[in-house]
SEDREN-875323 format. One line per 4 residues: number of its first residue (from 1); their letters; for each residue x, y, z of C-alpha. Coordinates in steps of 0.1 Angstrom, whole numbers, plus 2048, in hexadecimal, padded with zeros to 3 digits. Each point is the difference from the previous one (the first is absolute). Example, Ala and Ser with C-alpha at 12.3 -4.5 7.8 and 13.67 -1.06 7.14 Angstrom:
<atoms>
1) as) 87B:7D3:84E | 80E:822:7F9
</atoms>
This chain:
<atoms>
1) mpye) 3B2:B11:23C | 812:7DB:7FA | 829:803:7FA | 809:7F8:7DA
5) swes) 814:7E4:7F4 | 823:801:7F8 | 81A:7EB:7FA | 827:7FC:80A
9) qlth) 81B:7E9:7F2 | 816:804:81B | 7FB:7E8:81E | 7E1:7EE:810
13) tspe) 7F9:7F5:81F | 7E5:7EB:810 | 7FB:7E8:81D | 810:7E3:7F1
17) giri) 821:818:7FC | 814:81E:7ED | 80D:7FF:7DB | 818:81A:7EF
21) rgyd) 7FC:801:7DC | 7F1:7DB:802 | 81D:7F1:812 | 7F7:7F4:824
25) ltel) 80F:819:819 | 80B:7E6:817 | 813:7EA:7E7 | 813:827:7FB
29) iggl) 80B:7FC:822 | 820:7F5:802 | 802:7FC:7DB | 804:822:7F3
33) sypa) 812:81E:808 | 7EE:820:80A | 80B:813:7E3 | 7F6:7E0:7E8
37) tlfl) 7E0:801:80C | 7FE:827:7F8 | 80A:7F9:7E0 | 7E4:7E7:7FD
41) lytg) 7E6:815:810 | 807:81F:7EB | 804:7EF:7DF | 7EC:7DD:803
45) elpt) 81E:7E9:7F8 | 81A:7ED:817 | 825:811:7F6 | 819:7EC:7F7
49) vses) 81F:7F8:811 | 817:81B:7F2 | 7DE:819:801 | 7FC:7FA:828
53) rlid) 823:802:805 | 7FC:825:7F0 | 7E4:80A:811 | 811:7F6:823
57) almv) 81E:811:7F9 | 7E9:820:7F1 | 7EE:805:820 | 821:7F8:81A
61) asid) 80F:81D:7ED | 7E3:818:805 | 7FC:7F8:825 | 80B:81A:80E
65) hgpa) 81C:821:7FB | 803:80E:825 | 7EC:815:818 | 803:81C:7E9
69) tpsa) 7EA:7F8:7E1 | 7DF:818:801 | 7EC:7DA:807 | 813:7FE:821
73) laar) 800:81F:80B | 7D6:802:7FB | 7FF:7E2:80F | 817:809:81F
77) gsis) 7EC:81D:7FF | 7E2:7F7:805 | 808:7E8:81E | 810:819:80F
81) gggt) 7DD:815:7FE | 7F3:7E6:814 | 7F4:7E9:7E2 | 7FB:7DB:7FD
85) lqaa) 81A:7E8:7ED | 7DF:800:7DC | 800:824:800 | 826:803:803
89) gaag) 801:7E9:7E3 | 7E4:80E:7EB | 816:823:805 | 81C:7F2:7F5
93) lltm) 7F0:7F4:7E2 | 7F2:823:7F7 | 81F:80A:7F8 | 808:7EE:7E5
97) grhh) 7FE:80D:7DE | 817:80B:7E0 | 81C:80C:814 | 7FD:7E6:81A
101) gaav) 7F8:7DA:7FB | 7E2:802:7E8 | 813:807:7E2 | 804:7DB:7F6
105) eacm) 7E2:802:7E4 | 80E:81D:7EF | 81F:7F7:7FD | 7F3:7E1:7EE
109) gvlq) 7EF:813:7E9 | 821:810:7F4 | 815:7E0:802 | 7E5:7F3:7E7
113) kvad) 802:81A:7E6 | 829:7F9:800 | 7FA:7DC:800 | 7E7:805:7E0
117) gesa) 81B:812:7ED | 7FD:828:80C | 821:80A:801 | 806:807:82A
121) etvi) 80A:828:7F3 | 7DB:805:7F2 | 7F0:7F0:81E | 812:816:813
125) eeit) 7FB:821:7EF | 7DD:7FC:7FF | 803:7FA:825 | 812:820:809
129) arge) 7ED:814:7E7 | 7E5:7FD:813 | 813:809:823 | 800:7E0:812
133) rvpg) 81E:7EC:809 | 808:7DB:7F0 | 7EE:7E9:81B | 817:7E3:810
137) fghr) 81F:815:7FB | 814:816:81A | 805:7FB:824 | 805:81A:81A
141) qhke) 81A:7E8:816 | 80B:7EA:7E7 | 80D:81B:7E6 | 818:7E7:7EB
145) rdpr) 7F2:7E1:805 | 7E3:7EF:811 | 80D:7E0:810 | 7DD:7ED:7FC
149) vdrl) 800:801:7DA | 81E:7F1:7F9 | 7F8:7E2:814 | 7E1:7FC:7F3
153) fela) 807:803:7DD | 81E:7E6:806 | 7E6:7E6:813 | 7E7:80A:7DE
157) aned) 821:7F6:7E8 | 805:7DB:80F | 7D9:7F9:7F7 | 7F6:7F3:7DE
161) fetp) 7F1:822:7F9 | 7FE:81C:7E2 | 80E:821:80B | 7EE:818:7EE
165) hida) 7F5:819:817 | 821:7FB:81A | 811:80A:7DA | 7E8:820:800
169) atav) 80A:808:821 | 825:7FE:7FC | 7F7:814:7DD | 7EF:81E:813
173) eatl) 819:802:81C | 81C:803:7E3 | 7EB:818:7EE | 7FB:813:823
177) lart) 823:803:802 | 809:80B:7E2 | 7E4:81C:800 | 80A:80B:822
181) gkpv) 828:7F9:806 | 7F9:7F0:81F | 7F2:7E3:80F | 7D7:7F9:7FF
185) pini) 802:7DB:811 | 7E6:7E9:7FC | 7F2:800:823 | 7E7:7E4:811
189) dgam) 7E1:808:7EB | 813:801:7E0 | 80D:7DB:804 | 7E0:7F4:80E
193) aavl) 7EE:80C:7E1 | 81B:7F2:7E7 | 800:7D7:814 | 7D9:804:803
197) gdig) 7FE:80B:7D9 | 817:7E6:7F3 | 7F0:7DF:819 | 7DE:810:7EF
201) vpae) 7EE:80E:820 | 7E5:815:7F5 | 80A:828:807 | 7E2:804:812
205) fsna) 80C:7E9:81D | 822:810:802 | 7FA:818:81B | 7E9:7ED:814
209) ifit) 820:7E4:801 | 814:820:80C | 7E9:80B:818 | 7FB:7DA:80E
213) arlg) 825:800:807 | 807:825:80D | 7E1:7F8:81D | 813:7E6:80F
217) gvlr) 81E:81C:80A | 7E7:81E:806 | 7ED:7EA:81C | 823:7F5:810
221) haie) 806:824:800 | 7E0:809:810 | 806:7E4:819 | 81F:80C:808
225) eqgm) 7F2:825:804 | 7E9:7F1:81D | 822:7FD:814 | 804:825:7FE
229) ppmr) 7F4:81B:813 | 7DD:80F:7F6 | 7FC:823:7EB | 826:803:7F7
233) rigp) 80E:812:7E5 | 80C:7E6:7E4 | 816:810:7E9 | 80E:7ED:7E1
237) ddht) 823:805:809 | 804:7FE:823 | 802:7DC:805 | 81D:7EB:809
241) ytgp) 802:7D9:7F6 | 807:7EA:81C | 7F7:7DC:7F7 | 81C:7E7:7F7
245) eprp) 81F:804:7EE | 802:7F6:7DD | 7FF:7D6:802 | 802:7E3:7E3
249) lhee) 7E3:7F2:7F4 | 813:7DB:801 | 808:800:822 | 7DE:805:80B
253) eer) 7F8:7E4:7EA | 816:7E7:80B | 7ED:804:823
</atoms>
C-alpha cells in the first residue's frame, strides 16, 4: 500500500538546501541565536530583539538545578547501569511531569484566568478543591524565594511589554501567602509561564521550551557519570560539590 500524503509547515530539505519556516538555514547560522531560532521554529515568526533576549534568559535559567533533581539522577542511573548517552537523556526527560519541569503549561492556564479577570483567590480555591497544588508555585529548596525569578522578572521589566501574566503570578503568590501564612514562592515553572505568557508564546509550546533547555544540563550530568564507577548506588543527598569557587562573570568577560 502506498503511504498517504501529509503536510508539515515546519521545515523543508532538498538537495539545494534546508529551510526553517521558509528561512534559509545557512542565513540563520551565525545570524540568529539558538533560542531565537527555537522561537522561529515553534511560532513561525522571527522574534523581536526583546523576545529573543527573554527566551534566551529563560533557557539559561532552566538549564540545570543540581545533581539531585529527578532528571539528573535518572540520567546518572542510566549511565551507571551501562546505558548510552542518548538513553540517559531519555531517562532524564521521562522524569519530567507536573512536579518536575513540566508544569509550565498548566501554570500558564492558571495565570491566564487571573489575567482575564478572575480573582487569584477564586482560581486557587478551584485548584485546591480538587486536592491539587497550584502549578508553578512552591519549591523544596528555595522555600522563601527562588533567586531565578526576580532576575527574570527584572529583565522582563526592562523590555517594552505589558505584564499581565507576571502581575497575575505575583497576585497568586501573595494570595497563597495570605491563605497559608507561609511563603509559597513562584518557582522557575511559574516564572517561565509568566514571561512566556506576556510575550505571547502559545501555552502548548511552553513545556517544550523548558525541556529543551534542561536537556543540556541532564546530558552534562550523564557525561560526568561516565567517569564514575559503574553500578554505584546514587543517593540524592550524598554528593559533594568540588567545582570552582564562586566567581564573578564580569571578570570572565574581560578575558
